[in-house]
Backbone bond lengths (Angstrom), bond angles and torsions (degrees), N, CA, C in turn:
res aa  C-N    CA-C-N  psi(-1)  N-CA   C-N-CA  omega(-1)  CA-C   N-CA-C  phi
1 G - - - 1.447 - - 1.463 116.05 -
2 D 1.300 120.01 178.70 1.425 119.04 176.56 1.519 111.35 -115.11
3 S 1.294 114.36 -1.34 1.507 116.03 174.30 1.606 110.32 -129.26
4 F 1.172 116.18 161.66 1.454 119.05 -164.61 1.463 108.54 -140.79
5 K 1.333 115.70 151.38 1.375 124.33 168.71 1.463 114.83 -74.41
6 F 1.303 119.33 128.82 1.544 115.12 -178.01 1.555 106.94 -146.94
7 E 1.406 115.24 126.18 1.394 118.40 -173.63 1.609 103.46 -107.35
8 K 1.222 118.31 -68.57 1.546 117.04 179.07 1.596 106.36 -159.86
9 I 1.336 102.46 161.90 1.511 110.79 -177.84 1.469 112.21 -83.20
10 T 1.215 112.42 167.97 1.583 121.28 175.31 1.585 102.92 -111.56
11 L 1.266 114.42 113.83 1.450 120.06 176.87 1.542 115.86 -102.27
12 N 1.286 110.95 125.75 1.482 120.55 174.26 1.534 104.50 -102.62
13 F 1.331 115.73 108.82 1.495 121.46 -168.62 1.541 108.49 -112.43
14 K 1.271 115.01 125.39 1.608 111.41 -177.13 1.622 106.33 -126.66
15 Q 1.234 109.91 142.11 1.459 118.41 175.16 1.407 109.76 -147.78
16 T 1.387 122.54 117.15 1.347 122.52 177.34 1.434 120.31 -97.98
17 Y 1.320 113.03 -23.35 1.412 121.21 178.20 1.543 113.02 -109.10
18 F 1.423 116.78 132.11 1.493 111.99 -175.46 1.510 104.99 -122.05
19 P 1.354 117.34 115.96 1.476 121.93 -176.22 1.442 108.66 -65.97
20 K 1.501 108.47 154.89 1.418 114.67 -177.28 1.547 107.99 -102.70
21 T 1.372 116.78 -19.15 1.439 113.74 -166.50 1.639 105.48 -111.14
22 K 1.161 117.78 -4.56 1.631 114.04 -177.25 1.516 106.28 -140.23
23 T 1.254 111.81 151.82 1.454 119.06 171.91 1.463 114.42 -113.77
24 Y 1.206 121.44 137.29 1.459 121.98 -177.91 1.586 109.47 -116.50
25 Q 1.229 114.65 170.43 1.469 116.46 -179.17 1.479 108.97 -61.23
26 S 1.417 112.65 152.18 1.463 119.98 -177.82 1.477 116.05 -71.85
27 R 1.200 116.65 172.30 1.464 125.43 173.42 1.437 110.83 -59.24
28 E 1.376 115.80 -47.52 1.466 124.38 175.59 1.566 112.48 -56.37
29 D 1.220 117.67 -43.72 1.518 123.80 -177.87 1.541 104.96 -64.93
30 V 1.328 121.55 -47.47 1.468 123.10 173.11 1.421 114.25 -50.82
31 E 1.404 113.59 -52.40 1.455 116.39 -177.46 1.517 114.14 -66.17
32 K 1.321 117.70 -39.40 1.509 119.37 171.98 1.520 112.97 -56.35
33 K 1.300 116.92 -47.09 1.513 122.17 -178.68 1.508 108.12 -62.92
34 L 1.429 119.91 -45.05 1.399 119.05 -177.41 1.619 109.29 -65.68
35 N 1.254 119.06 -33.89 1.424 121.73 179.01 1.490 107.71 -67.77
36 E 1.343 120.44 -47.45 1.447 125.54 -179.99 1.491 106.31 -56.15
37 E 1.349 117.33 -52.23 1.440 117.83 -174.00 1.657 113.84 -57.83
38 I 1.392 103.99 -45.93 1.556 106.72 -177.27 1.577 110.50 -65.73
39 I 1.298 118.52 -41.39 1.351 115.98 -175.54 1.603 106.44 -72.16
40 K 1.257 122.08 -34.35 1.443 122.72 173.55 1.511 113.52 -54.72
41 N 1.356 112.73 -43.89 1.443 119.31 179.82 1.547 114.66 -73.73
42 L 1.311 111.76 -35.19 1.499 114.04 174.29 1.534 111.95 -63.90
43 K 1.390 119.14 -39.18 1.288 123.44 -176.85 1.680 112.87 -68.15
44 I 1.374 107.21 -40.58 1.553 116.03 178.93 1.542 104.46 -56.01
45 N 1.338 116.44 -46.82 1.506 119.83 -175.71 1.552 114.81 -90.09
46 N 1.257 111.47 13.64 1.564 115.11 174.66 1.555 114.02 55.95
47 L 1.422 110.00 41.07 1.458 115.64 -171.97 1.531 109.46 -108.24
48 I 1.281 117.62 1.45 1.439 120.04 -178.41 1.463 113.83 -108.29
49 D 1.361 119.73 132.69 1.473 123.88 -179.39 1.608 102.47 -150.39
50 N 1.225 117.05 109.06 1.499 110.97 -176.38 1.533 111.98 -78.23
51 N 1.375 117.23 0.22 1.465 112.93 -179.89 1.690 106.30 -102.76
52 S 1.382 110.43 1.30 1.392 115.13 177.20 1.527 112.61 -58.69
53 I 1.448 118.01 148.14 1.380 121.24 176.63 1.514 110.28 -88.74
54 E 1.363 114.64 -6.13 1.479 116.41 177.41 1.466 108.04 -100.83
55 E 1.297 118.45 133.61 1.560 116.99 179.94 1.490 109.53 -116.65
56 L 1.349 111.12 142.93 1.417 115.92 -177.57 1.631 106.24 -99.64
57 V 1.332 114.91 127.35 1.368 117.22 -171.68 1.584 105.39 -119.98
58 V 1.260 115.20 117.20 1.497 120.72 -171.45 1.586 108.50 -118.52
59 V 1.365 114.65 120.08 1.377 120.85 174.60 1.544 109.08 -112.52
60 I 1.304 116.07 125.65 1.494 116.07 177.61 1.411 114.80 -117.24
61 D 1.246 122.38 135.58 1.518 128.13 172.47 1.528 105.20 -102.39
62 L 1.291 119.17 125.56 1.379 126.14 171.54 1.461 111.43 -132.71
63 E 1.335 112.12 121.84 1.420 118.66 171.08 1.522 115.03 -107.31
64 R 1.301 112.99 122.69 1.399 116.98 -179.67 1.535 109.29 -76.71
65 V 1.196 122.10 130.80 1.453 126.42 -173.36 1.504 108.92 -122.08
66 F 1.349 116.07 136.85 1.444 122.89 172.34 1.488 112.28 -115.47
67 M 1.355 111.28 146.93 1.474 111.96 -176.66 1.546 111.25 -61.04
68 G 1.339 110.01 132.67 1.387 116.38 175.68 1.562 117.06 75.96
69 Q 1.345 112.72 9.77 1.480 115.68 -173.11 1.576 110.28 -68.34
70 D 1.344 115.86 -17.11 1.565 113.17 -177.16 1.528 112.23 -98.83
71 L 1.342 108.04 3.69 1.517 117.43 -179.83 1.612 108.82 -70.56
72 P 1.203 117.07 144.29 1.598 120.36 -178.77 1.453 114.65 -65.59
73 F 1.382 123.24 -23.18 1.502 121.31 -163.91 1.566 104.78 -112.96
74 E 1.217 115.69 133.36 1.381 128.75 179.35 1.575 115.40 -45.11
75 S 1.533 105.46 -43.61 1.362 117.30 -174.91 1.590 112.58 -72.06
76 M 1.374 118.29 -13.04 1.482 124.25 -175.72 1.622 104.39 -89.81
77 K 1.149 117.42 -19.11 1.470 122.29 -170.16 1.531 103.57 -73.64
78 S 1.353 114.13 150.97 1.480 114.08 -178.34 1.550 110.66 -134.34
79 D 1.276 114.94 154.66 1.568 115.14 -177.47 1.545 103.66 -96.83
80 T 1.365 121.43 19.45 1.488 126.09 170.18 1.500 111.37 -90.25
81 I 1.343 113.06 125.61 1.366 120.48 -174.00 1.514 109.46 -77.28
82 G 1.381 121.81 144.73 1.442 125.70 175.56 1.417 109.23 -108.08
83 S 1.400 118.21 -172.74 1.308 120.03 174.65 1.545 114.83 -65.71
84 P 1.151 122.72 131.46 1.434 120.99 178.91 1.558 116.16 -65.79
85 R 1.376 117.98 149.05 1.519 118.10 177.55 1.545 104.25 -90.54
86 L 1.331 117.20 134.50 1.333 115.98 -176.12 1.563 114.39 -131.36
87 G 1.297 115.27 160.48 1.408 118.41 171.67 1.546 110.40 -157.46
88 Y 1.284 119.57 161.47 1.443 114.74 -179.31 1.651 104.19 -144.82
89 D 1.292 108.03 164.98 1.527 121.78 173.76 1.346 109.06 -140.44
90 I 1.416 124.88 107.62 1.378 126.55 -174.93 1.614 105.54 -111.77
91 K 1.228 113.54 136.98 1.485 119.07 178.41 1.559 109.37 -132.39
92 I 1.435 111.30 144.16 1.461 110.55 171.91 1.600 97.42 -114.21
93 V 1.377 108.23 129.71 1.499 118.72 -170.66 1.504 105.95 -122.34
94 K 1.365 108.23 135.31 1.599 114.87 171.40 1.506 111.60 -140.60
95 D 1.196 115.56 124.78 1.555 119.32 -176.35 1.600 109.48 57.60
96 K 1.288 117.60 36.92 1.380 128.04 176.90 1.496 114.39 66.70
97 K 1.431 113.22 13.81 1.541 121.69 169.96 1.435 103.98 -98.19
98 V 1.452 109.24 150.58 1.438 120.74 -178.55 1.618 102.86 -96.17
99 L 1.260 119.65 108.14 1.507 125.74 -179.14 1.529 107.14 -74.22
100 R 1.372 116.87 -45.98 1.402 118.08 -176.75 1.420 108.76 -158.58
101 S 1.445 117.56 150.48 1.470 115.24 -177.99 1.532 107.42 -147.75
102 L 1.198 118.81 152.37 1.452 127.62 176.79 1.482 114.35 -138.20
103 V 1.341 112.26 122.83 1.559 113.08 -174.50 1.510 104.84 -123.93
104 R 1.327 111.94 127.65 1.506 115.51 171.79 1.465 109.83 -131.77
105 T 1.355 110.25 139.05 1.393 118.51 -178.84 1.515 117.12 -124.31
106 N 1.235 119.07 173.31 1.501 126.65 -177.13 1.519 110.89 42.23
107 L 1.198 119.61 48.97 1.458 119.81 174.03 1.554 106.16 -86.03
108 I 1.376 113.67 139.21 1.398 119.04 177.54 1.595 106.34 -129.09
109 Y 1.353 111.74 116.99 1.436 109.39 172.85 1.521 116.34 -99.42
110 D 1.242 116.80 130.85 1.495 122.79 -177.35 1.363 110.18 -82.27
111 A 1.329 119.41 128.39 1.409 126.96 175.75 1.563 117.30 -43.32
112 G 1.419 107.48 -28.85 1.456 116.96 -178.60 1.557 117.61 -60.53
113 F 1.312 115.26 -17.97 1.484 117.81 176.71 1.467 111.99 -75.00
114 F 1.317 121.96 -22.44 1.310 122.48 -168.68 1.506 125.59 -105.27
115 K 1.398 112.34 34.37 1.243 120.35 -174.94 1.628 114.80 -64.98
116 N 1.408 112.18 -24.65 1.504 116.14 -174.99 1.554 104.62 -94.05
117 I 1.158 120.27 5.20 1.581 115.15 -172.58 1.535 102.14 -81.96
118 K 1.424 110.60 119.85 1.548 113.96 179.75 1.529 106.68 -88.35
119 H 1.269 114.16 97.57 1.514 116.77 -179.54 1.466 109.43 -85.34
120 I 1.242 117.21 154.26 1.432 121.84 -179.76 1.517 103.84 -56.88
121 S 1.381 114.26 138.08 1.405 121.37 -173.44 1.562 113.91 -56.19
122 M 1.371 117.61 -31.29 1.397 116.40 -171.94 1.630 110.59 -77.56
123 M 1.209 115.10 -7.26 1.519 116.37 -176.79 1.600 104.57 -77.83
124 D 1.385 109.52 136.22 1.488 113.03 175.97 1.602 108.55 -82.15
125 K 1.310 112.62 170.35 1.505 115.26 -172.68 1.544 108.25 -62.84
126 E 1.404 116.79 -33.21 1.395 110.95 -172.79 1.597 116.51 -65.31
127 N 1.368 111.67 -38.37 1.440 122.56 174.87 1.591 109.04 -63.51
128 E 1.392 111.72 -36.41 1.407 114.60 179.23 1.450 111.91 -58.52
129 R 1.275 117.92 -44.33 1.458 120.01 -175.33 1.414 109.09 -60.79
130 E 1.372 121.68 -40.83 1.415 122.48 -176.41 1.567 106.08 -76.03
131 N 1.199 117.45 -38.78 1.552 119.05 178.07 1.538 113.11 -61.53
132 G 1.338 110.29 -30.35 1.523 113.61 179.14 1.470 104.76 -72.47
133 A 1.345 126.94 -40.99 1.373 124.95 179.50 1.636 106.24 -63.05
134 I 1.395 111.89 -42.10 1.483 108.28 -175.96 1.515 109.79 -65.21
135 E 1.240 120.72 -35.08 1.406 120.48 -179.05 1.433 113.83 -64.71
136 A 1.397 111.62 -47.47 1.608 116.91 177.25 1.577 111.17 -58.67
137 L 1.323 114.89 -40.90 1.345 117.24 179.34 1.464 117.11 -63.70
138 G 1.274 112.80 -32.29 1.571 124.05 -178.31 1.629 104.79 -64.08
139 K 1.356 108.42 -47.03 1.436 115.22 -178.43 1.511 111.52 -66.18
140 D 1.269 111.70 -47.20 1.487 118.31 -170.65 1.539 107.50 -66.84
141 I 1.253 121.48 -30.75 1.441 124.93 -174.08 1.588 100.95 -74.37
142 V 1.202 123.01 -41.20 1.479 125.83 -177.69 1.493 113.37 -65.56
143 E 1.428 109.57 -41.03 1.444 113.30 -172.84 1.470 107.24 -78.30
């Protein structure tokens, strides 16, 4: 078929450094936004049909990265968020059989691509960078 049943993604969220001076959106927020983006893009492309016998299974890996987090000295680490490291694994499943799958790893979205994204004004710039990546990934997965 050309449209799929889709409920929600599975998100593997990783964060190794935890900033002391700033708070960022929660894992739940990220997951909710990813789901919304993917559903929105599936609908735009008429790819969603909850009566379909083929199901779209989407697993996303997202690692939140902070500037300098891999540097050896505490003083070089920063509470400023960088572009997240992303990967995904998409499968089309019918009767428990995988018909097609696509795996991509080590994707890095540069915030430069997202100048046109009109984010809700209360979002700070750091969340915007992550949301830009979320939005791009949602589109990318559907395409």
